[in-house]
C-alpha positions, 0 to 999 in steps of 0.5 A, spaced: 103 472 108 102 479 110 101 480 118 095 484 121 096 491 123 096 491 131 089 492 134 086 492 127 083 486 123 086 489 116 093 487 113 099 492 112 097 492 105 091 497 107 096 502 110 101 501 104 095 504 099 094 510 104 101 512 104 102 511 097 096 515 095 099 521 100 106 520 097 103 521 089 099 527 091 104 530 095 110 529 090 107 528 083 101 532 082 101 538 086 109 540 087 112 537 081 114 539 073 111 532 071 104 533 075 104 540 072 105 538 065 100 532 066 095 537 068 096 541 062 096 536 057 090 533 060 086 540 059 089 541 052 088 535 049 080 536 049 081 543 046 087 542 041 087 536 035 095 537 034 097 536 041 098 529 041 105 529 037 108 533 043 104 530 049 105 522 047 110 521 052 106 525 058 100 521 056 104 514 056 107 515 062 101 517 066 097 511 063 103 507 065 103 510 072 095 508 073 096 501 071 102 500 076 097 504 081 092 498 079 096 493 080 099 494 086 093 493 090 091 486 087 099 484 088 098 486 096 091 482 096 094 476 093 100 476 098 096 478 104 090 474 104 091 468 099 099 467 100 
């Protein structure tokens, strides 16, 4: 079970989520080639029906990262509160 933050009634998992969001925003969305390609694919996917063949690896990676981002808080909640 995870301990509580000093002086607060929340566990360490809450701070992990905030730090993970900041790191993802700083490293992958605005300041990397992958973040740029994900933004481009997301914008062009609606406009061009022929793009899915080229964009499939980027789309698959973004979906996998989104699934991992969804699973992280569930894992922390189970480990922190329920044991």
